[in-house]
C-alpha positions in Angstrom: 13.6 3.4 -1.3 10.3 5.2 -2.4 7.1 4.6 -0.4 5.4 3.0 -3.3 8.3 0.7 -3.4 8.2 0.0 0.2 4.7 -0.7 0.6 4.6 -3.0 -2.7 7.8 -5.2 -1.4 6.0 -5.5 2.0 2.6 -6.7 0.8 1.3 -10.2 1.2 2.0 -12.2 -1.7 0.8 -15.5 -0.6 -1.8 -17.0 -2.9 -3.4 -19.1 -0.3 -5.7 -17.8 2.4 -7.4 -14.7 3.4 -4.0 -12.6 3.8 -3.3 -12.5 -0.1 -2.9 -8.8 -1.0 -2.8 -7.2 2.6 -0.3 -6.0 5.0 0.6 -7.0 8.4 -0.3 -4.7 11.3 3.0 -3.8 12.5 2.6 0.0 13.5 1.8 1.5 16.8 -2.2 1.8 16.0 -2.4 -2.0 14.9 -3.5 -3.4 18.2 -6.7 -1.3 17.7 -7.1 -1.6 14.0 -5.5 -4.8 13.0 -4.9 -6.0 9.4 -8.1 -4.2 7.9 -6.8 -0.8 9.4 -3.0 -1.5 8.1 -4.7 -2.6 4.5 -6.7 0.5 4.4 -4.0 2.9 5.3 -1.7 1.2 2.6 -4.1 1.5 -0.2 -5.0 4.8 0.6 -1.2 6.0 0.8 -0.9 4.2 -3.0 -4.1 6.1 -4.1 -2.3 9.3 -3.4 0.9 8.4 -5.2 -1.0 7.2 -8.3 -3.3 10.2 -8.3 -0.8 12.7 -8.0 2.0 10.7 -9.7 2.8 13.6 -12.1 3.4 15.9 -8.9 5.7 13.5 -7.4 7.6 12.9 -10.8 5.9 9.6 -11.7 4.3 8.9 -15.0 0.7 10.1 -15.8 -1.8 7.3 -15.6 -3.1 8.2 -19.3 0.7 7.7 -20.7 1.7 4.8 -22.1 
């Protein structure tokens, strides 16, 4: 499973409440950073994936 697939699979998809779109803080740094930290790190990870998609064998963002 690719990193992108794992992140999207584990993203909160509940449409009620303020957890929608975030990630559960499950790593070893979570006690200090919490949900905000986990969501920020995962968003940055996805940004790298999409920014360098052509380098990782993915589709360029300007292609259809």
